[in-house]
N, C-alpha and C positions, 0 to 999 in steps of 0.2 A: 504494500500500500504506500509506504513512504517513498519508494522509488518512483511510482507513478506520479505521486503528488509533486515530487521534485522535478520530474520531466515536464509535467503540465505547467508548473510555475514559471518555466523559462520560455514557454511559447509566446508568440505575439499576442497582444491583448485581445485581438479579435478572435483568436483561436482558443483562448483559455475557457471561456464560458461553455461552449459545446463539449470540450474535452472533460471538464469537471462534471457536467451534467451526464455524460455517458458513464462516468465513473459511479455516479449515484445509482444508475440503473444496474450496474454490475454488483454494487454493494447489496442492494435490496433483493437481488436474485439469489444470494447465497442462502444456504440451508441452515448454517449454524447461527443461532440467535446472538451468542456472545460475540461472534465475529462481526455480525451486522452492527451491533451496538458500538463496538470498538472502532470499526472502520468509519462509521458516520461521525463519531466523536473526533477522530483524527482528521477527517475531511473538514468538518466545521471549524475545528481549531486552526487548521492551516488557512482556511478562507479568512478567518477573523484576524489572525495574528501575523500573517505574512504580508508585508508591505508591497512586495513585488506583484501581488495578485491584483490589487486595485479594488477600490470600493464599488465601482460599477459592476465588475465581474462578480465580486462577492455577493452583492445584493441579488443579482440575477440568479446565481447558483442557489443561494439560500431560498429564494422565492420558489424556484423549481423543486427544491427538496421538500418544502412545505406542501407544495401541490402534489407531489408524488406520495408523500405520507398521507395526505387527505384522500387519495385515491384508493385507500385500503390495500396498498401493496404489501404492507406488513399486517398479516391476519391476526397475529398474537397481540391482543390488546395490552397485556402487561409489558411486552417488549416495546410496543409503540409508545406507551406512556413513558417508559424509561428513556427511550430515544428522544422524545419531545422534551422531557424535563432536562435532559442533558444538553440539548440544543439551547434551550432557554438559559441554562446556567452558564454555558460557554459564551453566549452572545451578551449576557448581562453587563459585563464591564464596558462594552461599546454600544450600549442600548441606543444612544442618541443617533448613531450612524445607521442603525438597523431597526429603527422603530416600526416600520411597516412589516418587516419580516418577523419581528418579535410578536407583534399583535396577531399575525396570521398563525404563528406557531402556537400561541396561547389558545387561540380558537380551536386548534387541533386537539389540544389537551381537554378542553371543555366539551368537545364533540364525542369523547369516549363515553361509554355507558356510565350513567350516574353512580351506580353502586361501586364502581371501580376507582373512583377518585374523589377527593375532597374538593372543596371550593378552590378557585384559583387563588384567592387571598391566602388561604392556609397553606397551599402548596408552595408558594413563593414568598411567604412571610410578608405579604403586602398588608398594609393596614386597611381595615374596612372603614367606610364612611362613619359608622357609629363610633368606632374606637377613636377616630380622629376627633370627633366632636367631644367625646368624653375627656380628651386630653387638651381641650381648649382651642382646637383649630376650628376657625369659623368657615362657613361656606363662602365661596367667592361671590361678590356682588354681581348681579346680572345687569 
């Protein structure tokens, strides 16, 4: 995996997007759930943290990854939940740059069957509106 990522990272900018997207399809076609999870993590980490890939390509590939995950390509809900949570955790430090992709990924988590996950607020330690109000945070004025 790391070898392919290194090869794709040095391609011309216009060729990087299609190359990384084809890699996503290879990853999700694997049979081993642990390998799927590990390889998606490695891919997302590379996209987010390698400066030579570029923000436009990273956004494009992450958007495609979210779309592929939403297409139910990973049938195992627990594996999909794990992968989606890992994507969100990996992108979290650079959330401002990937806001649209983070929102779409969070929607994927919420789309999983309700009995298999808690609310988005508890999954990501996000404060709820009521907890913010209890702590003295006022609603923004309209």
